[in-house]
N, C-alpha and C positions, 0 to 999 in steps of 0.2 A: 696508336697504342691506347687510345680511349675506349676502344671497343674491346680490346684485350682485358684492360683492368675491369670495365664493367661486366664482361663476361665471367671473369675469375670471381670477382666479388659476388655475383648472383649464384655461382656455383658453390662457393663457401657457405652462403646463406642456406641454401637447400640441403647441403650436407649437414649443417649444424642442426637444421630442423628435422633431419631424419635421425639423428642420434638423439635428439631430445625425444621424439616419438618413442624410440625404442627404449630409453632410459625411463619414462614416465608410464611405461607399461601399455603403450599404444594409443595413448590420448593425443588427438590431434585436432584442434579447433572444434572441439565437442564432439568430435566423432571418436567413439571408443573402440579399439579394436581388442580382439581377444588373442591374448599372448599364446594360448595353447593351439591355435589354429594354423597348420601349416600353409593353408591358403593365404591368410593374412600375412605370415611371414614373408611368403613368396612375393605377394604384392609390394610390400616394403622393400624387399630386395631387388625387385624388377626396378622401382623408382630409383633406388640408389645406384644400381647398375647404369641406369639410364643417365643419371647426373654424373657419374664418373666418366662415362663416355663422352659426355658434353665438354668434361675437362678436357679430354684428349683434342676435341675438335678445337677447344680454345687455344691448345697451343699452335695450330695451324693460324689461327686469328693473329695471334701474338707475333709468329714468325713473319707473317705477311706484313704487320703493322711495323715490325722492325726493319724489313727491307725497304720500307717506303720513307724511313726516317733518315734525316740528314744527320747521322750520328757515325762517329768513326772512332777507330782505336779501342782503349781500354772500355769506355763507356758501353759501346756496342758489344764487345766481347763479354762484359759482366752482364748485360742484359740477356745476350743469348744463353750464357751460363745458367741464368735463373730460369730461363723458359725450358731448357733441357731438364734441369732439376725438377720443376714442376711436372713435366712430361713423365720422368722416372717415377715420381711418388704417385701420380695419378695411376699410372700402369700398374704398379704395385697394389694400390689401393683396389683397382678392380680385380685383380687375382685374388685378393683377400675376400672380397664380397662374394665373387663367383663361387669361391670355395666355400664359404659360409652358407650361400644359398643351396649349393649341392648337398652339403651335410645334412639340411634341414628338409630335404626331399623325401 
């Protein structure tokens, strides 16, 4: 489960960074991106799509970690429910990102 938590933590940080870049008009670590450029929007959206896809892969890591844990009953059921919830939210986020990217092409 350590890999699961580490992967999800990394994913959250990347998604927070991407929203910050978009909120700040495209500034990221000294790199200025032009808001009106469809190419720049596409690059950012591709990054976000990649990171959300990573979230779906982390679901598998989490499920595998749970299968290897000596946890039973309500605790295991609660963890599994959380993993499924994250997977659904991640899938929905990916659909929104793809829709946004398509609208800006």
